[in-house]
C-alpha positions in Angstrom: 106.9 104.5 103.1 108.2 102.1 105.8 105.0 101.3 107.6 104.0 97.9 109.1 103.6 96.2 105.7 107.0 97.4 104.5 108.7 96.2 107.6 107.0 92.9 107.4 108.1 92.6 103.7 111.6 93.5 104.7 111.7 90.8 107.3 110.8 88.3 104.6 113.6 89.5 102.4 116.1 89.0 105.2 114.5 85.7 106.1 115.0 84.4 102.5 118.5 85.7 102.3 119.9 84.8 105.7 117.8 82.4 107.8 119.6 79.1 108.5 123.0 80.5 107.4 126.1 81.2 109.4 127.4 84.7 109.4 130.9 84.8 107.8 131.5 88.5 108.4 129.8 91.6 109.8 130.4 95.3 109.7 128.6 97.7 112.0 129.0 101.4 111.0 127.3 102.8 114.1 129.4 103.9 117.1 127.7 101.7 119.7 128.4 98.5 117.8 131.6 99.4 116.1 133.5 96.5 117.7 130.7 93.9 117.5 131.4 90.8 115.4 128.7 88.3 114.5 131.0 85.9 112.6 130.1 82.3 113.5 126.5 83.1 114.6 123.6 81.5 112.8 120.7 83.5 111.7 117.8 81.7 113.3 114.8 83.9 112.5 113.9 87.2 110.9 110.8 88.8 112.4 109.0 92.1 112.6 107.0 93.8 115.4 105.1 96.8 114.2 107.8 99.0 112.6 110.7 97.2 114.3 112.9 94.5 112.7 114.2 91.7 114.8 117.0 89.4 113.4 117.5 86.6 115.9 120.9 84.7 116.0 122.2 81.6 117.8 125.6 80.1 118.5 126.5 77.0 120.5 127.3 77.8 124.1 126.2 81.4 123.7 123.1 83.3 124.9 120.9 83.9 121.8 121.1 87.5 120.4 118.7 89.8 118.6 119.9 92.5 116.1 117.2 95.1 116.4 116.7 98.0 113.8 114.1 100.5 113.0 113.5 101.9 109.5 111.7 105.1 110.5 111.1 107.2 107.4 114.1 106.4 105.3 115.7 103.2 106.4 116.0 100.0 104.2 117.6 96.6 104.0 118.8 95.1 100.8 120.0 91.6 100.0 122.7 90.9 97.4 124.5 87.9 96.0 128.2 87.7 97.0 130.1 89.9 94.5 127.0 91.7 93.3 127.2 95.5 93.2 125.4 97.2 96.1 123.0 99.6 94.4 120.4 100.3 97.1 121.6 103.6 98.4 124.8 105.7 98.6 127.6 104.0 100.5 127.8 106.6 103.2 124.3 105.6 104.4 125.3 102.0 105.1 125.0 101.2 108.8 125.2 97.3 108.9 126.6 94.6 106.6 126.0 90.9 107.3 127.7 88.3 105.1 127.0 84.6 104.6 128.1 82.1 102.0 125.2 82.9 99.8 124.0 86.4 100.6 125.1 89.9 101.7 122.5 91.9 103.6 123.1 95.6 103.7 121.2 98.0 106.0 120.9 101.6 104.8 120.1 104.6 107.0 118.9 102.3 109.9 117.8 103.8 113.2 118.1 102.5 116.7 120.4 99.7 115.8 121.0 97.6 118.9 122.2 94.1 119.8 120.6 92.5 122.8 120.0 89.1 124.3 116.9 87.7 122.7 115.4 87.3 126.1 115.6 91.1 126.5 113.6 92.0 123.3 110.7 93.2 125.4 112.9 96.1 126.6 112.8 97.3 123.0 109.3 96.4 121.8 107.4 95.5 125.0 105.7 98.9 125.0 104.0 98.3 121.6 100.3 97.7 121.2 98.9 94.7 119.2 100.8 94.2 116.0 98.6 94.7 112.9 100.4 91.9 111.1 101.2 89.7 114.1 99.6 86.8 115.9 98.8 89.1 118.8 96.5 91.3 116.7 93.5 92.1 118.9 91.1 95.0 118.0 89.6 94.9 121.5 92.9 95.5 123.1 93.8 98.2 120.6 90.5 100.0 121.4 91.1 99.6 125.1 94.5 101.4 124.7 93.1 104.1 122.5 90.2 105.0 124.8 92.6 105.3 127.8 93.3 108.8 126.3 89.9 110.1 125.2 91.1 113.6 124.5 93.7 112.6 121.9 92.7 113.2 118.3 91.9 110.1 116.2 94.9 110.8 114.0 97.2 110.9 117.0 95.7 107.7 118.4 96.2 105.8 115.2 99.9 106.8 114.9 100.6 106.0 118.6 102.5 102.6 118.4 101.6 102.0 122.0 98.0 101.6 120.9 98.4 99.5 117.7 101.7 98.8 116.0 102.2 99.3 112.3 100.2 102.4 111.3 102.0 105.3 109.7 101.0 108.5 108.0 99.7 106.8 104.9 97.4 104.3 106.6 96.4 106.9 109.2 95.1 109.3 106.5 93.5 106.6 104.3 91.7 105.0 107.3 90.3 108.3 108.4 89.1 109.1 104.9 87.4 105.7 104.4 85.7 106.1 107.8 84.7 109.7 107.2 86.6 111.0 110.2 87.9 114.6 110.5 91.5 114.2 111.6 91.1 116.4 114.7 88.1 114.5 116.1 88.8 113.5 119.7 88.8 109.8 120.4 85.8 110.2 122.8 83.7 111.4 119.8 84.4 108.4 117.5 81.3 106.3 117.2 82.9 103.0 116.2 86.5 102.7 117.2 86.5 98.9 116.7 85.5 99.4 113.1 88.2 102.0 112.7 91.1 99.9 113.9 89.8 96.9 112.1 89.8 98.8 108.8 93.4 100.0 109.5 94.5 96.4 110.0 92.8 95.3 106.8 94.5 98.1 104.8 98.0 97.2 106.1 97.4 93.5 105.7 96.2 93.9 102.1 99.7 95.0 101.1 101.6 92.3 102.8 103.8 90.5 100.3 104.1 93.4 97.8 106.0 96.7 97.8 103.4 98.9 96.1 101.2 100.2 98.8 97.6 100.7 97.7 94.4 101.4 99.6 92.2 102.0 96.5 92.8 98.6 94.9 94.7 100.1 92.0 98.4 99.5 91.5 98.7 102.1 88.8 100.9 105.1 89.5 98.9 108.0 90.9 95.9 105.8 91.7 97.0 104.0 94.8 95.6 106.4 97.5 92.4 108.3 98.2 93.9 111.3 100.0 97.5 110.6 101.1 100.0 112.6 99.0 97.2 114.2 97.0 97.1 117.8 98.3 95.0 120.1 96.1 93.9 117.2 93.8 90.2 116.3 93.5 88.7 113.9 96.0 88.0 110.6 94.2 84.5 110.6 95.7 83.2 114.2 95.6 85.8 116.2 93.6 86.6 118.6 96.5 90.3 119.6 96.7 92.2 117.4 99.1 93.8 119.4 102.0 97.1 118.9 103.8 98.1 120.3 107.2 100.6 119.8 110.0 99.3 117.8 112.9 101.1 116.7 116.0 104.5 117.1 114.3 103.3 115.1 111.3 101.3 115.9 108.2 97.8 114.8 107.5 95.6 114.7 104.4 91.8 114.8 104.3 88.8 115.7 102.2 86.9 118.6 103.9 83.6 117.4 102.4 83.9 113.6 103.0 85.5 114.2 106.4 83.6 117.1 107.8 84.3 118.7 111.2 81.8 117.4 113.7 
């Protein structure tokens, strides 16, 4: 599930594979960048901002550029050695290929692929709230943004990247369970929003540096979440069947006993 931790981890993969190297060839398989060529550009930095990936490039005498991509629900980047078989996804899903002397980075099913001057990055990510895994993380600012819309449900507020950047469906559901919050509770009725966003940040940060996402502390298959993906299975606390429902064009999971309606 590409949430904030997955994107952060992906940025580290690209950092290790590309940073400091000169691009020897590029292939953009998206219409808006079909003629773009990054050959001769040096990969200066690989960064993440919420769920956005920012690959920053420099070249003598040129304005620095940023290759921006968004993984959404199904995007991924993979790094290979030159000559290694690309096994990440089917070839028809490839959107970007970047080659250097020691690595090949392949972007599969990427969304919102854009190339902009680095100075213009804010036009792409400036609307985002504090980054859960960034230096700008600030629970006070996150709460200020959330409370600006008091009628929104807590589930909706946690997913809104303008409030805090990096929470997806998994961490939304798990945070609400651990805080005992009914998903449709309005923001105005949440007694401790600071505690809620602080917990969300801790859950995301706990999985930084590994690909298996867990909120329970267990890395064993089937034991990594309390409610997410566990419809009709017994709650780990009380044994009540976990429920699943559509909410704001997304799905949510909750325990009706541990997260009662106010």
